[in-house]
MOPAC internal coordinates of N, CA, C and O (Angstrom, degrees):
PM7 1SCF
backbone

  N    0.0000 0     0.00 0     0.00 0    0    0    0
  C    1.4373 1     0.00 0     0.00 0    1    0    0
  C    1.5327 1   111.12 1     0.00 0    2    1    0
  O    1.2310 1   120.33 1   138.28 1    3    2    1
  N    1.3263 1   116.97 1   -41.72 1    3    2    1
  C    1.4541 1   120.49 1  -178.33 1    5    3    2
  C    1.5215 1   112.14 1  -107.22 1    6    5    3
  O    1.2310 1   120.35 1  -165.62 1    7    6    5
  N    1.3110 1   116.93 1    14.38 1    7    6    5
  C    1.4473 1   120.72 1   179.92 1    9    7    6
  C    1.5144 1   113.61 1    73.17 1   10    9    7
  O    1.2310 1   120.26 1  -159.21 1   11   10    9
  N    1.3316 1   117.11 1    20.79 1   11   10    9
  C    1.4681 1   121.61 1  -179.74 1   13   11   10
  C    1.5240 1   108.89 1  -105.80 1   14   13   11
  O    1.2310 1   121.08 1   -36.54 1   15   14   13
  N    1.3152 1   115.53 1   143.46 1   15   14   13
  C    1.4619 1   120.90 1   174.78 1   17   15   14
  C    1.5201 1   108.18 1   -83.08 1   18   17   15
  O    1.2310 1   120.37 1   -73.20 1   19   18   17
  N    1.3101 1   116.89 1   106.80 1   19   18   17
  C    1.4647 1   121.24 1  -176.30 1   21   19   18
  C    1.5272 1   112.88 1   -68.79 1   22   21   19
  O    1.2310 1   119.92 1   173.39 1   23   22   21
  N    1.2958 1   117.75 1    -6.61 1   23   22   21
  C    1.4664 1   120.88 1   177.28 1   25   23   22
  C    1.5246 1   112.81 1   -84.95 1   26   25   23
  O    1.2310 1   120.07 1   173.99 1   27   26   25
  N    1.3196 1   117.47 1    -6.01 1   27   26   25
  C    1.4678 1   120.97 1   179.10 1   29   27   26
  C    1.5280 1   107.85 1   -78.42 1   30   29   27
  O    1.2310 1   120.42 1   -70.61 1   31   30   29
  N    1.3085 1   116.81 1   109.39 1   31   30   29
  C    1.4714 1   121.26 1  -174.34 1   33   31   30
  C    1.5260 1   113.01 1   -66.42 1   34   33   31
  O    1.2310 1   119.66 1   159.11 1   35   34   33
  N    1.3294 1   118.25 1   -20.89 1   35   34   33
  C    1.4664 1   120.80 1   179.35 1   37   35   34
  C    1.5275 1   111.98 1   -64.93 1   38   37   35
  O    1.2310 1   120.06 1   165.21 1   39   38   37
  N    1.3201 1   117.49 1   -14.79 1   39   38   37
  C    1.4636 1   121.42 1   179.53 1   41   39   38
  C    1.5256 1   112.41 1   -76.41 1   42   41   39
  O    1.2310 1   120.39 1   167.37 1   43   42   41
  N    1.3180 1   116.87 1   -12.63 1   43   42   41
  C    1.4588 1   120.85 1  -171.35 1   45   43   42
  C    1.5177 1   112.01 1  -116.75 1   46   45   43
  O    1.2310 1   121.07 1   -30.90 1   47   46   45
  N    1.3328 1   115.55 1   149.10 1   47   46   45
  C    1.4594 1   121.12 1   176.61 1   49   47   46
  C    1.5202 1   111.66 1   -78.56 1   50   49   47
  O    1.2310 1   120.74 1   152.33 1   51   50   49
  N    1.3205 1   116.19 1   -27.67 1   51   50   49
  C    1.4571 1   120.72 1  -177.79 1   53   51   50
  C    1.5232 1   108.25 1  -145.71 1   54   53   51
  O    1.2310 1   120.89 1   -50.10 1   55   54   53
  N    1.3128 1   115.90 1   129.90 1   55   54   53
  C    1.4583 1   121.21 1   178.27 1   57   55   54
  C    1.5192 1   107.51 1  -125.38 1   58   57   55
  O    1.2310 1   120.87 1   -54.72 1   59   58   57
  N    1.3138 1   115.95 1   125.28 1   59   58   57
  C    1.4640 1   121.19 1   178.28 1   61   59   58
  C    1.5225 1   109.08 1  -114.08 1   62   61   59
  O    1.2310 1   120.92 1   -48.54 1   63   62   61
  N    1.2916 1   115.84 1   131.46 1   63   62   61
  C    1.4579 1   120.63 1   176.46 1   65   63   62
  C    1.5281 1   107.60 1   -87.18 1   66   65   63
  O    1.2310 1   121.21 1   -82.90 1   67   66   65
  N    1.3209 1   115.29 1    97.10 1   67   66   65
  C    1.4600 1   119.76 1  -172.73 1   69   67   66
  C    1.5237 1   112.97 1   -73.52 1   70   69   67
  O    1.2310 1   120.51 1   176.69 1   71   70   69
  N    1.3347 1   116.64 1    -3.31 1   71   70   69
  C    1.4601 1   118.80 1   172.20 1   73   71   70
  C    1.5223 1   110.53 1   -69.69 1   74   73   71
  O    1.2310 1   120.88 1   157.17 1   75   74   73
  N    1.3316 1   115.93 1   -22.83 1   75   74   73
  C    1.4639 1   121.38 1  -174.32 1   77   75   74
  C    1.5278 1   113.54 1   -98.04 1   78   77   75
  O    1.2310 1   119.77 1   162.70 1   79   78   77
  N    1.3364 1   118.04 1   -17.30 1   79   78   77
  C    1.4662 1   121.52 1  -176.58 1   81   79   78
  C    1.5179 1   109.83 1  -137.94 1   82   81   79
  O    1.2310 1   120.93 1   -20.71 1   83   82   81
  N    1.3164 1   115.83 1   159.29 1   83   82   81
  C    1.4699 1   120.08 1   176.96 1   85   83   82
  C    1.5281 1   109.30 1   -92.20 1   86   85   83
  O    1.2310 1   120.61 1    -0.85 1   87   86   85
  N    1.3221 1   116.43 1   179.15 1   87   86   85
  C    1.4677 1   121.22 1  -177.69 1   89   87   86
  C    1.5217 1   111.78 1   -60.12 1   90   89   87
  O    1.2310 1   120.10 1   138.08 1   91   90   89
  N    1.3279 1   117.41 1   -41.92 1   91   90   89
  C    1.4701 1   120.11 1   179.27 1   93   91   90
  C    1.5222 1   111.21 1   -61.98 1   94   93   91
  O    1.2310 1   120.19 1   140.05 1   95   94   93
  N    1.3074 1   117.25 1   -39.95 1   95   94   93
  C    1.4604 1   121.24 1   177.85 1   97   95   94
  C    1.5164 1   111.43 1   -64.90 1   98   97   95
  O    1.2310 1   120.48 1   139.85 1   99   98   97
  N    1.3212 1   116.69 1   -40.15 1   99   98   97
  C    1.4669 1   121.08 1   178.25 1  101   99   98
  C    1.5301 1   110.62 1   -64.05 1  102  101   99
  O    1.2310 1   120.52 1   136.28 1  103  102  101
  N    1.3260 1   116.61 1   -43.72 1  103  102  101
  C    1.4645 1   120.69 1   178.55 1  105  103  102
  C    1.5202 1   110.25 1   -60.94 1  106  105  103
  O    1.2310 1   120.47 1   136.69 1  107  106  105
  N    1.3059 1   116.72 1   -43.31 1  107  106  105
  C    1.4735 1   121.18 1   179.70 1  109  107  106
  C    1.5266 1   111.01 1   -60.78 1  110  109  107
  O    1.2310 1   120.28 1   136.21 1  111  110  109
  N    1.3106 1   117.08 1   -43.79 1  111  110  109
  C    1.4676 1   121.18 1   179.65 1  113  111  110
  C    1.5298 1   110.44 1   -63.99 1  114  113  111
  O    1.2310 1   120.54 1   133.44 1  115  114  113
  N    1.3212 1   116.57 1   -46.56 1  115  114  113
  C    1.4629 1   120.90 1  -178.70 1  117  115  114
  C    1.5283 1   110.63 1   -62.02 1  118  117  115
  O    1.2310 1   120.27 1   136.42 1  119  118  117
  N    1.3130 1   117.09 1   -43.58 1  119  118  117
  C    1.4704 1   120.67 1   179.09 1  121  119  118
  C    1.5260 1   111.38 1   -63.94 1  122  121  119
  O    1.2310 1   120.20 1   138.16 1  123  122  121
  N    1.3238 1   117.22 1   -41.84 1  123  122  121
  C    1.4636 1   120.74 1   178.28 1  125  123  122
  C    1.5254 1   111.15 1   -62.55 1  126  125  123
  O    1.2310 1   120.30 1   137.24 1  127  126  125
  N    1.3258 1   117.03 1   -42.76 1  127  126  125
  C    1.4621 1   120.60 1   179.68 1  129  127  126
  C    1.5275 1   110.36 1   -65.83 1  130  129  127
  O    1.2310 1   120.13 1   139.09 1  131  130  129
  N    1.3245 1   117.36 1   -40.91 1  131  130  129
  C    1.4655 1   121.39 1  -178.23 1  133  131  130
  C    1.5310 1   112.37 1   -64.79 1  134  133  131
  O    1.2310 1   119.98 1   157.68 1  135  134  133
  N    1.3116 1   117.64 1   -22.32 1  135  134  133
  C    1.4723 1   121.37 1   179.57 1  137  135  134
  C    1.5292 1   112.73 1   -79.99 1  138  137  135
  O    1.2310 1   119.99 1   170.07 1  139  138  137
  N    1.3156 1   117.63 1    -9.93 1  139  138  137
  C    1.4687 1   120.49 1  -178.04 1  141  139  138
  C    1.5256 1   110.82 1   -66.21 1  142  141  139
  O    1.2310 1   120.53 1   -32.93 1  143  142  141
  N    1.3292 1   116.60 1   147.07 1  143  142  141
  C    1.4716 1   120.57 1  -177.48 1  145  143  142
  C    1.5311 1   114.24 1   -55.40 1  146  145  143
  O    1.2310 1   120.12 1   146.81 1  147  146  145
  N    1.3260 1   117.37 1   -33.19 1  147  146  145
  C    1.4710 1   118.71 1  -177.24 1  149  147  146
  C    1.5268 1   112.30 1   -65.93 1  150  149  147
  O    1.2310 1   119.88 1   165.69 1  151  150  149
  N    1.3248 1   117.84 1   -14.31 1  151  150  149
  C    1.4564 1   121.86 1   178.34 1  153  151  150
  C    1.5188 1   113.01 1  -101.74 1  154  153  151
  O    1.2310 1   119.63 1  -179.94 1  155  154  153
  N    1.3110 1   118.31 1     0.06 1  155  154  153
  C    1.4592 1   121.13 1   179.04 1  157  155  154
  C    1.5199 1   109.89 1   -71.76 1  158  157  155
  O    1.2310 1   120.94 1   -32.76 1  159  158  157
  N    1.3114 1   115.80 1   147.24 1  159  158  157
  C    1.4506 1   121.10 1   178.76 1  161  159  158
  C    1.5240 1   109.84 1   -75.97 1  162  161  159
  O    1.2310 1   120.90 1   -50.41 1  163  162  161
  N    1.3145 1   115.89 1   129.59 1  163  162  161
  C    1.4660 1   120.90 1   179.41 1  165  163  162
  C    1.5308 1   109.60 1   -89.38 1  166  165  163
  O    1.2310 1   120.40 1   -19.21 1  167  166  165
  N    1.3200 1   116.84 1   160.79 1  167  166  165
  C    1.4712 1   119.33 1   175.92 1  169  167  166
  C    1.5370 1   112.38 1   -57.63 1  170  169  167
  O    1.2310 1   120.37 1   142.97 1  171  170  169
  N    1.3253 1   116.90 1   -37.03 1  171  170  169
  C    1.4660 1   120.72 1   178.74 1  173  171  170
  C    1.5307 1   110.07 1   -63.55 1  174  173  171
  O    1.2310 1   120.38 1   135.88 1  175  174  173
  N    1.3307 1   116.88 1   -44.12 1  175  174  173
  C    1.4615 1   120.72 1   179.69 1  177  175  174
  C    1.5257 1   110.95 1   -65.39 1  178  177  175
  O    1.2310 1   120.09 1   140.40 1  179  178  177
  N    1.3254 1   117.43 1   -39.60 1  179  178  177
  C    1.4660 1   120.93 1   177.79 1  181  179  178
  C    1.5255 1   110.82 1   -61.94 1  182  181  179
  O    1.2310 1   120.79 1   137.36 1  183  182  181
  N    1.3250 1   116.09 1   -42.64 1  183  182  181
  C    1.4641 1   120.93 1   179.15 1  185  183  182
  C    1.5356 1   110.18 1   -62.75 1  186  185  183
  O    1.2310 1   120.64 1   135.98 1  187  186  185
  N    1.3206 1   116.39 1   -44.02 1  187  186  185
  C    1.4610 1   121.28 1   179.86 1  189  187  186
  C    1.5285 1   110.42 1   -62.81 1  190  189  187
  O    1.2310 1   120.14 1   137.49 1  191  190  189
  N    1.3216 1   117.34 1   -42.51 1  191  190  189
  C    1.4668 1   120.57 1   178.31 1  193  191  190
  C    1.5205 1   111.43 1   -62.11 1  194  193  191
  O    1.2310 1   120.31 1   140.05 1  195  194  193
  N    1.3471 1   117.00 1   -39.95 1  195  194  193
  C    1.4708 1   120.57 1   177.22 1  197  195  194
  C    1.5235 1   110.51 1   -62.97 1  198  197  195
  O    1.2310 1   120.69 1   138.42 1  199  198  197
  N    1.3328 1   116.28 1   -41.58 1  199  198  197
  C    1.4641 1   120.52 1   178.67 1  201  199  198
  C    1.5271 1   110.80 1   -63.29 1  202  201  199
  O    1.2310 1   120.36 1   136.15 1  203  202  201
  N    1.3245 1   116.92 1   -43.85 1  203  202  201
  C    1.4625 1   120.82 1   178.94 1  205  203  202
  C    1.5268 1   111.57 1   -64.09 1  206  205  203
  O    1.2310 1   120.37 1   141.12 1  207  206  205
  N    1.3204 1   116.91 1   -38.88 1  207  206  205
  C    1.4612 1   121.36 1   177.77 1  209  207  206
  C    1.5237 1   110.36 1   -63.31 1  210  209  207
  O    1.2310 1   120.40 1   133.93 1  211  210  209
  N    1.3177 1   116.83 1   -46.07 1  211  210  209
  C    1.4662 1   120.75 1   178.73 1  213  211  210
  C    1.5204 1   110.96 1   -61.70 1  214  213  211
  O    1.2310 1   120.34 1   137.52 1  215  214  213
  N    1.3250 1   116.96 1   -42.48 1  215  214  213
  C    1.4647 1   120.88 1   178.83 1  217  215  214
  C    1.5245 1   110.53 1   -62.66 1  218  217  215
  O    1.2310 1   120.28 1   139.19 1  219  218  217
  N    1.3250 1   117.07 1   -40.81 1  219  218  217
  C    1.4629 1   120.95 1   179.05 1  221  219  218
  C    1.5240 1   110.83 1   -65.96 1  222  221  219
  O    1.2310 1   120.49 1   138.95 1  223  222  221
  N    1.3274 1   116.68 1   -41.05 1  223  222  221
  C    1.4717 1   120.35 1   178.16 1  225  223  222
  C    1.5226 1   110.48 1   -63.54 1  226  225  223
  O    1.2310 1   120.93 1   135.05 1  227  226  225
  N    1.3327 1   115.84 1   -44.95 1  227  226  225
  C    1.4613 1   120.15 1   179.34 1  229  227  226
  C    1.5243 1   111.16 1   -62.11 1  230  229  227
  O    1.2310 1   120.48 1   137.87 1  231  230  229
  N    1.3137 1   116.69 1   -42.13 1  231  230  229
  C    1.4636 1   121.54 1   179.13 1  233  231  230
  C    1.5293 1   109.74 1   -63.27 1  234  233  231
  O    1.2310 1   121.06 1   134.78 1  235  234  233
  N    1.3218 1   115.58 1   -45.22 1  235  234  233
  C    1.4557 1   120.58 1  -179.31 1  237  235  234
  C    1.5267 1   110.82 1   -62.58 1  238  237  235
  O    1.2310 1   120.48 1   136.44 1  239  238  237
  N    1.3293 1   116.69 1   -43.56 1  239  238  237
  C    1.4610 1   120.88 1   179.94 1  241  239  238
  C    1.5319 1   111.05 1   -65.67 1  242  241  239
  O    1.2310 1   120.09 1   139.26 1  243  242  241
  N    1.3289 1   117.44 1   -40.74 1  243  242  241
  C    1.4643 1   119.71 1  -179.21 1  245  243  242
  C    1.5273 1   110.86 1   -70.92 1  246  245  243
  O    1.2310 1   120.08 1   146.35 1  247  246  245
  N    1.3350 1   117.46 1   -33.65 1  247  246  245
  C    1.4639 1   120.77 1   177.06 1  249  247  246
  C    1.5338 1   110.78 1   -68.63 1  250  249  247
  O    1.2310 1   120.37 1   140.64 1  251  250  249
  N    1.3209 1   116.90 1   -39.36 1  251  250  249
  C    1.4604 1   121.35 1  -179.07 1  253  251  250
  C    1.5232 1   110.76 1   -68.05 1  254  253  251
  O    1.2310 1   120.38 1   141.45 1  255  254  253
  N    1.3181 1   116.88 1   -38.55 1  255  254  253
  C    1.4605 1   119.11 1  -178.38 1  257  255  254
  C    1.5222 1   111.85 1   -77.31 1  258  257  255
  O    1.2310 1   119.64 1   158.66 1  259  258  257
  N    1.3331 1   118.29 1   -21.34 1  259  258  257
  C    1.4576 1   121.81 1   179.04 1  261  259  258
  C    1.5302 1   112.07 1   -78.38 1  262  261  259
  O    1.2310 1   120.31 1   160.51 1  263  262  261
  N    1.3449 1   117.02 1   -19.49 1  263  262  261
  C    1.4705 1   118.79 1  -177.11 1  265  263  262
  C    1.4967 1   112.66 1   -89.08 1  266  265  263
  O    1.2310 1   120.10 1   180.00 1  267  266  265

């Protein structure tokens, strides 16, 4: 769709060879990785998400009132 070769593993943060594990094993690996500190939400990221949510709400409200 975007002219990218989806087989290039460098495009992904995590690549699982599902020939070697079943779906339950893949889920377990993904959940374990997601629990690592580097994936925890920081206060800065939380603040940014709140700002984006407010901007989206404001945009939605202004679009609705303009129609």
